[in-house]
C-alpha beads as a LAMMPS data file, in Angstrom:
LAMMPS data file: protein, C-alpha beads

197 atoms
196 bonds

1 atom types
1 bond types

-500.0 500.0 xlo xhi
-500.0 500.0 ylo yhi
-500.0 500.0 zlo zhi

Masses

1 110.0

Atoms # bond

1 1 1 0.000 0.000 0.000
2 1 1 1.339 3.421 -0.938
3 1 1 1.358 6.229 1.559
4 1 1 0.923 9.897 0.854
5 1 1 4.621 10.325 1.560
6 1 1 5.516 7.911 -1.273
7 1 1 3.415 9.930 -3.700
8 1 1 4.755 13.303 -2.632
9 1 1 6.839 15.446 -5.014
10 1 1 9.758 15.190 -2.567
11 1 1 9.761 11.391 -2.856
12 1 1 9.580 11.539 -6.660
13 1 1 12.509 13.976 -6.615
14 1 1 14.345 11.606 -4.275
15 1 1 13.672 8.711 -6.652
16 1 1 15.086 10.762 -9.522
17 1 1 18.189 11.513 -7.447
18 1 1 18.543 7.819 -6.574
19 1 1 18.256 6.944 -10.270
20 1 1 20.796 9.579 -11.240
21 1 1 23.185 8.380 -8.527
22 1 1 22.825 4.755 -9.650
23 1 1 23.518 5.662 -13.270
24 1 1 26.528 7.796 -12.324
25 1 1 27.839 4.980 -10.118
26 1 1 27.514 2.563 -13.038
27 1 1 29.196 4.966 -15.464
28 1 1 32.236 5.359 -13.221
29 1 1 33.176 1.895 -14.310
30 1 1 34.584 -1.091 -12.592
31 1 1 38.018 -1.577 -11.132
32 1 1 40.585 -2.138 -13.842
33 1 1 41.515 -5.488 -12.339
34 1 1 38.097 -6.951 -13.231
35 1 1 37.994 -9.216 -16.249
36 1 1 34.721 -11.028 -15.633
37 1 1 33.065 -9.601 -18.742
38 1 1 30.102 -7.965 -17.002
39 1 1 30.938 -4.526 -18.366
40 1 1 29.305 -5.258 -21.783
41 1 1 26.101 -6.240 -19.960
42 1 1 26.210 -2.992 -18.038
43 1 1 26.833 -1.021 -21.244
44 1 1 23.862 -2.703 -22.956
45 1 1 21.562 -1.894 -20.037
46 1 1 22.821 1.706 -19.954
47 1 1 21.981 1.985 -23.667
48 1 1 18.498 0.565 -22.947
49 1 1 18.106 3.117 -20.151
50 1 1 19.071 5.955 -22.490
51 1 1 16.590 4.767 -25.130
52 1 1 13.809 4.353 -22.551
53 1 1 14.492 7.845 -21.211
54 1 1 14.463 9.394 -24.691
55 1 1 11.248 7.534 -25.562
56 1 1 9.607 8.546 -22.271
57 1 1 9.078 4.886 -21.327
58 1 1 8.436 5.534 -17.635
59 1 1 7.495 1.895 -16.965
60 1 1 10.936 0.562 -17.952
61 1 1 13.118 3.218 -16.333
62 1 1 12.895 2.103 -12.650
63 1 1 13.504 -1.544 -13.588
64 1 1 16.521 -0.598 -15.684
65 1 1 17.936 1.604 -12.917
66 1 1 17.760 -1.335 -10.487
67 1 1 19.413 -3.700 -12.978
68 1 1 22.145 -1.171 -13.809
69 1 1 22.861 -0.595 -10.117
70 1 1 22.956 -4.343 -9.450
71 1 1 25.292 -4.978 -12.397
72 1 1 27.593 -2.204 -11.195
73 1 1 27.586 -3.698 -7.704
74 1 1 28.361 -7.163 -9.105
75 1 1 31.213 -5.712 -11.139
76 1 1 32.615 -4.040 -8.027
77 1 1 32.270 -7.178 -5.921
78 1 1 29.566 -5.797 -3.611
79 1 1 27.032 -8.445 -4.716
80 1 1 28.011 -12.102 -5.064
81 1 1 27.514 -13.297 -8.676
82 1 1 25.790 -16.479 -7.468
83 1 1 23.101 -14.672 -5.484
84 1 1 19.505 -14.611 -6.702
85 1 1 19.645 -10.818 -7.093
86 1 1 22.802 -11.066 -9.177
87 1 1 21.424 -13.882 -11.343
88 1 1 18.342 -11.801 -12.169
89 1 1 20.478 -8.782 -13.092
90 1 1 22.800 -10.950 -15.201
91 1 1 19.826 -12.496 -17.066
92 1 1 18.420 -9.068 -17.899
93 1 1 21.867 -7.812 -18.907
94 1 1 22.500 -10.823 -21.148
95 1 1 19.099 -10.445 -22.809
96 1 1 19.764 -6.756 -23.405
97 1 1 23.175 -7.530 -24.894
98 1 1 21.712 -10.351 -27.014
99 1 1 19.193 -7.923 -28.536
100 1 1 21.973 -5.457 -29.293
101 1 1 24.077 -8.191 -30.899
102 1 1 21.092 -9.135 -33.059
103 1 1 20.714 -5.508 -34.151
104 1 1 24.443 -5.230 -34.873
105 1 1 24.475 -8.394 -37.026
106 1 1 20.994 -8.050 -38.537
107 1 1 22.296 -7.871 -42.107
108 1 1 23.800 -11.363 -41.856
109 1 1 21.362 -13.960 -43.210
110 1 1 23.273 -16.571 -41.193
111 1 1 22.436 -14.827 -37.898
112 1 1 21.597 -17.718 -35.590
113 1 1 21.140 -18.584 -31.929
114 1 1 24.510 -20.351 -32.016
115 1 1 26.254 -17.245 -33.318
116 1 1 24.738 -14.961 -30.636
117 1 1 25.199 -17.536 -27.854
118 1 1 28.882 -17.811 -28.739
119 1 1 29.310 -14.019 -28.671
120 1 1 27.558 -13.911 -25.281
121 1 1 29.547 -16.843 -23.927
122 1 1 26.436 -18.860 -23.027
123 1 1 24.870 -22.086 -24.274
124 1 1 22.273 -22.046 -27.038
125 1 1 19.737 -23.506 -24.602
126 1 1 20.385 -20.696 -22.105
127 1 1 19.957 -18.127 -24.882
128 1 1 16.577 -19.646 -25.758
129 1 1 15.571 -19.535 -22.071
130 1 1 16.432 -15.809 -21.977
131 1 1 14.102 -15.132 -24.899
132 1 1 11.343 -17.442 -23.637
133 1 1 10.958 -15.142 -20.634
134 1 1 10.029 -12.274 -23.005
135 1 1 7.239 -14.164 -24.757
136 1 1 9.068 -13.946 -28.099
137 1 1 11.542 -16.542 -29.305
138 1 1 14.985 -15.724 -30.661
139 1 1 13.688 -16.254 -34.214
140 1 1 10.651 -14.042 -33.633
141 1 1 12.878 -11.318 -32.179
142 1 1 15.200 -11.415 -35.200
143 1 1 12.260 -11.310 -37.621
144 1 1 10.646 -8.415 -35.731
145 1 1 13.896 -6.426 -35.823
146 1 1 14.365 -7.159 -39.526
147 1 1 10.821 -6.054 -40.292
148 1 1 11.208 -2.899 -38.217
149 1 1 14.421 -1.983 -40.009
150 1 1 12.902 -2.779 -43.412
151 1 1 9.902 -0.499 -42.695
152 1 1 12.308 2.286 -41.759
153 1 1 14.406 1.798 -44.893
154 1 1 11.363 1.638 -47.176
155 1 1 10.371 5.116 -45.999
156 1 1 13.824 6.683 -46.571
157 1 1 14.301 9.360 -49.161
158 1 1 15.620 8.898 -51.771
159 1 1 14.072 5.438 -52.043
160 1 1 16.381 2.441 -52.109
161 1 1 15.719 -0.539 -54.344
162 1 1 13.555 -3.090 -52.535
163 1 1 16.144 -5.811 -53.154
164 1 1 18.735 -3.635 -51.389
165 1 1 16.386 -3.193 -48.406
166 1 1 15.850 -6.971 -48.241
167 1 1 19.584 -7.719 -48.265
168 1 1 20.439 -4.904 -45.837
169 1 1 17.941 -6.344 -43.347
170 1 1 19.343 -9.866 -43.627
171 1 1 16.571 -11.567 -45.551
172 1 1 18.168 -14.414 -47.479
173 1 1 16.276 -13.673 -50.678
174 1 1 13.874 -11.176 -52.172
175 1 1 11.136 -13.839 -52.238
176 1 1 11.574 -14.496 -48.508
177 1 1 11.424 -10.763 -47.798
178 1 1 8.211 -10.336 -49.823
179 1 1 6.592 -13.345 -48.137
180 1 1 7.459 -12.326 -44.567
181 1 1 6.808 -8.613 -45.091
182 1 1 3.446 -9.180 -46.792
183 1 1 2.335 -11.601 -44.063
184 1 1 3.246 -9.047 -41.402
185 1 1 1.986 -5.833 -42.985
186 1 1 -0.782 -7.010 -45.303
187 1 1 0.988 -5.075 -48.077
188 1 1 3.901 -5.812 -50.362
189 1 1 7.024 -3.723 -49.678
190 1 1 6.233 -1.590 -52.737
191 1 1 2.663 -0.985 -51.584
192 1 1 3.901 -0.116 -48.101
193 1 1 6.335 2.427 -49.560
194 1 1 3.637 3.945 -51.773
195 1 1 1.230 4.256 -48.817
196 1 1 3.862 6.177 -46.848
197 1 1 4.334 6.219 -43.088

Bonds

1 1 1 2
2 1 2 3
3 1 3 4
4 1 4 5
5 1 5 6
6 1 6 7
7 1 7 8
8 1 8 9
9 1 9 10
10 1 10 11
11 1 11 12
12 1 12 13
13 1 13 14
14 1 14 15
15 1 15 16
16 1 16 17
17 1 17 18
18 1 18 19
19 1 19 20
20 1 20 21
21 1 21 22
22 1 22 23
23 1 23 24
24 1 24 25
25 1 25 26
26 1 26 27
27 1 27 28
28 1 28 29
29 1 29 30
30 1 30 31
31 1 31 32
32 1 32 33
33 1 33 34
34 1 34 35
35 1 35 36
36 1 36 37
37 1 37 38
38 1 38 39
39 1 39 40
40 1 40 41
41 1 41 42
42 1 42 43
43 1 43 44
44 1 44 45
45 1 45 46
46 1 46 47
47 1 47 48
48 1 48 49
49 1 49 50
50 1 50 51
51 1 51 52
52 1 52 53
53 1 53 54
54 1 54 55
55 1 55 56
56 1 56 57
57 1 57 58
58 1 58 59
59 1 59 60
60 1 60 61
61 1 61 62
62 1 62 63
63 1 63 64
64 1 64 65
65 1 65 66
66 1 66 67
67 1 67 68
68 1 68 69
69 1 69 70
70 1 70 71
71 1 71 72
72 1 72 73
73 1 73 74
74 1 74 75
75 1 75 76
76 1 76 77
77 1 77 78
78 1 78 79
79 1 79 80
80 1 80 81
81 1 81 82
82 1 82 83
83 1 83 84
84 1 84 85
85 1 85 86
86 1 86 87
87 1 87 88
88 1 88 89
89 1 89 90
90 1 90 91
91 1 91 92
92 1 92 93
93 1 93 94
94 1 94 95
95 1 95 96
96 1 96 97
97 1 97 98
98 1 98 99
99 1 99 100
100 1 100 101
101 1 101 102
102 1 102 103
103 1 103 104
104 1 104 105
105 1 105 106
106 1 106 107
107 1 107 108
108 1 108 109
109 1 109 110
110 1 110 111
111 1 111 112
112 1 112 113
113 1 113 114
114 1 114 115
115 1 115 116
116 1 116 117
117 1 117 118
118 1 118 119
119 1 119 120
120 1 120 121
121 1 121 122
122 1 122 123
123 1 123 124
124 1 124 125
125 1 125 126
126 1 126 127
127 1 127 128
128 1 128 129
129 1 129 130
130 1 130 131
131 1 131 132
132 1 132 133
133 1 133 134
134 1 134 135
135 1 135 136
136 1 136 137
137 1 137 138
138 1 138 139
139 1 139 140
140 1 140 141
141 1 141 142
142 1 142 143
143 1 143 144
144 1 144 145
145 1 145 146
146 1 146 147
147 1 147 148
148 1 148 149
149 1 149 150
150 1 150 151
151 1 151 152
152 1 152 153
153 1 153 154
154 1 154 155
155 1 155 156
156 1 156 157
157 1 157 158
158 1 158 159
159 1 159 160
160 1 160 161
161 1 161 162
162 1 162 163
163 1 163 164
164 1 164 165
165 1 165 166
166 1 166 167
167 1 167 168
168 1 168 169
169 1 169 170
170 1 170 171
171 1 171 172
172 1 172 173
173 1 173 174
174 1 174 175
175 1 175 176
176 1 176 177
177 1 177 178
178 1 178 179
179 1 179 180
180 1 180 181
181 1 181 182
182 1 182 183
183 1 183 184
184 1 184 185
185 1 185 186
186 1 186 187
187 1 187 188
188 1 188 189
189 1 189 190
190 1 190 191
191 1 191 192
192 1 192 193
193 1 193 194
194 1 194 195
195 1 195 196
196 1 196 197
């Protein structure tokens, strides 16, 4: 149950200060002697935080602040990596990094769970478990990102050839692009472009 104190402007200002302090703490970086590889997870979550802030996604911001603070504390040795709190933060960080790796390698038709799992340093099964928690599989996430990027590229001026858009987004062939895009949008890529955003 929330009290009036929790809803007061002073508490909201305090929350903002706590968030700012957590982000600054995370940005200061870890000791140089650390080589556990948690810094990329922290960087991915910081990038998610920045995007959520810019998009005004107020639901995600508090969760991301907690994860960022926990990852920073793990990196500094203040939280044991085997603890439940640490495991939750590491799962979120790995999922965030996995999504960023997908975006970075989207143009590769051979983008696969094995490829991303290897870059993350986890098993393929663990990678699938990370995505299962989101309600979208690895494959669905890749397809959604490819479709999102293709919609963006189709609206660029000057227009790019549709085949170039398909290849840039990692669709193995023009026929595959047309099939997947049409099933998703109800329009061919050309019709989508003509209709405008």
